[in-house]
Structures are given as C-alpha cells and as structure tokens.
C-alpha positions as CSV (number, residue, x, y, z in Angstrom):
1,X,-16.1,-6.4,-0.6
2,X,-16.8,-3.6,-3.1
3,X,-14.3,-1.2,-4.6
4,X,-15.5,1.7,-2.4
5,X,-15.0,-0.3,0.8
6,X,-11.5,-1.4,-0.3
7,X,-10.6,2.3,-1.1
8,X,-11.8,3.3,2.3
9,X,-9.8,0.6,4.1
10,X,-6.7,1.4,2.1
11,X,-7.1,5.2,2.9
12,X,-7.4,4.3,6.6
13,X,-4.3,2.2,6.4
14,X,-2.3,5.0,4.6
15,X,-3.4,7.5,7.3
16,X,-2.3,5.2,10.1
17,X,1.0,3.9,8.5
18,X,2.0,6.7,6.0
19,X,3.8,8.6,8.7
20,X,3.9,12.2,9.7
21,X,5.0,13.5,6.3
22,X,1.9,11.8,4.8
23,X,-0.4,13.5,7.2
24,X,1.3,16.9,6.7
25,X,1.8,16.8,2.9
26,X,-0.3,14.0,1.5
27,X,2.6,11.8,0.5
28,X,5.2,9.8,2.4
29,X,8.9,9.5,2.2
30,X,10.5,6.9,0.0
31,X,11.6,4.9,3.1
32,X,7.9,4.3,4.0
33,X,7.4,2.6,0.6
34,X,10.6,0.5,0.7
35,X,10.5,-0.3,4.4
36,X,7.2,0.3,6.0
37,X,7.8,0.6,9.7
38,X,4.7,-0.1,11.7
39,X,3.6,2.7,14.0
40,X,1.5,2.3,17.1
41,X,-2.1,2.8,16.1
42,X,-5.5,2.2,17.7
43,X,-7.1,1.5,14.3
44,X,-7.5,-2.2,14.0
45,X,-8.7,-2.0,10.4
46,X,-5.4,-0.4,9.4
47,X,-3.5,-3.0,11.4
48,X,-5.3,-5.7,9.6
49,X,-4.3,-4.2,6.2
50,X,-0.7,-3.8,7.3
51,X,-0.5,-7.4,8.4
52,X,-1.9,-8.5,5.0
53,X,0.6,-6.3,3.2
54,X,3.5,-7.7,5.3
55,X,2.2,-11.3,4.5
56,X,2.2,-10.4,0.9
57,X,5.8,-9.3,1.1
58,X,6.9,-12.3,3.1
59,X,5.2,-14.5,0.5
60,X,7.4,-13.2,-2.2
61,X,5.0,-10.5,-3.6
62,X,7.2,-7.6,-2.4
63,X,6.8,-5.7,-5.7
64,X,3.0,-5.7,-5.3
65,X,3.4,-4.6,-1.7
66,X,5.7,-1.7,-2.7
67,X,3.4,-0.6,-5.6
68,X,0.4,-0.7,-3.2
69,X,2.3,1.4,-0.7
70,X,3.3,3.9,-3.4
71,X,-0.3,4.1,-4.6
72,X,-1.7,4.7,-1.1
73,X,1.2,6.5,0.7
74,X,1.9,8.8,-2.3
75,X,-1.7,9.4,-3.2
76,X,-1.2,13.2,-3.5
77,X,1.5,12.8,-6.2
78,X,1.0,12.1,-9.9
79,X,1.3,8.7,-11.4
80,X,4.6,9.6,-13.0
81,X,6.0,10.8,-9.7
82,X,4.9,7.6,-8.0
83,X,6.6,5.4,-10.6
84,X,9.7,7.6,-10.4
85,X,9.8,7.2,-6.6
86,X,9.7,3.4,-7.1
87,X,12.6,3.6,-9.5
88,X,14.6,5.6,-6.9
89,X,14.2,2.8,-4.4
90,X,15.4,0.2,-7.0
91,X,12.1,-0.9,-8.5
92,X,12.0,0.5,-12.0
93,X,8.8,-0.4,-14.0
94,X,6.6,0.7,-16.8
95,X,3.2,2.3,-16.3
96,X,1.6,-1.0,-17.5
97,X,3.6,-3.0,-14.9
98,X,2.6,-0.6,-12.2
99,X,-1.0,-1.2,-12.8
100,X,-0.6,-5.0,-13.1
101,X,1.2,-5.1,-9.7
102,X,-1.4,-2.7,-8.2
103,X,-4.3,-4.9,-9.5
104,X,-2.6,-8.0,-8.1
105,X,-2.0,-6.3,-4.7
106,X,-5.6,-5.1,-4.5
107,X,-6.9,-8.6,-5.4
108,X,-4.6,-10.1,-2.7
109,X,-6.0,-7.7,-0.1
110,X,-9.6,-8.4,-1.1
111,X,-9.0,-12.1,-1.0
112,X,-7.3,-12.0,2.4
113,X,-10.1,-9.8,3.9
114,X,-12.8,-12.0,2.4
115,X,-11.1,-15.1,3.8
116,X,-10.8,-13.5,7.3
117,X,-14.5,-12.5,7.2
118,X,-15.5,-16.0,6.3
119,X,-13.4,-17.6,9.1
C-alpha cells in the first residue's frame, strides 16, 4: 500500500467516524479523540480502519491510536493545536513524540491492511 492510498483510506475513516462537527468544521471534538464512538456507516473501508485502530488501542498502543485520531480528526487544525488538544485529554507530548507515535500508528495500519489483503 502506498502513502497516497493510506491517506485516502484515513480520510475516508475520518469522514465516517469524525462526527458531525468534523463534517461541519473540519475538526472533531476532543471526545472523539479520547473515546471514538463508532457511528453507523455504510463505508466498509472506514469500518476496517476503525477496527484496526480499536485493535491498536486494545493491544496497548492507545497513544498511537489517539495521535492518529488527532491527526485525522483534527486535520483542519494546526499541528500546535492538535498537540494542545492531546494535552487537554491527558496525553501531553512533544512535537517529536507526536510524529514518532503517528509514524508507528501509520505503520500499524499499513501492516494490518497488508496482512488482511494477503489472507
């Protein structure tokens, strides 16, 4: 899976799971980052990403999952604001840590999607 395909899939996921505020303003509420509540959707690709993100959280990679949600669900906000929103929900981090967790989350998603395709 190339980077453009991953970005497309993550944007589809954000559109389906980011909530009404995301669709209206381009960014979600802090609750969507801390506690992503699944919404009914007909988009199986978004459902697949959400199940992978939930598996990431359940496997102990909750920081990576929250950073990925911040990156995707707060896409219209600046990097500084995304990091501040994470701090407000109890996950303070540096800019470097943000990108380390984001890279790890993106790799996790790519690996899970590749594994599912191969199965």
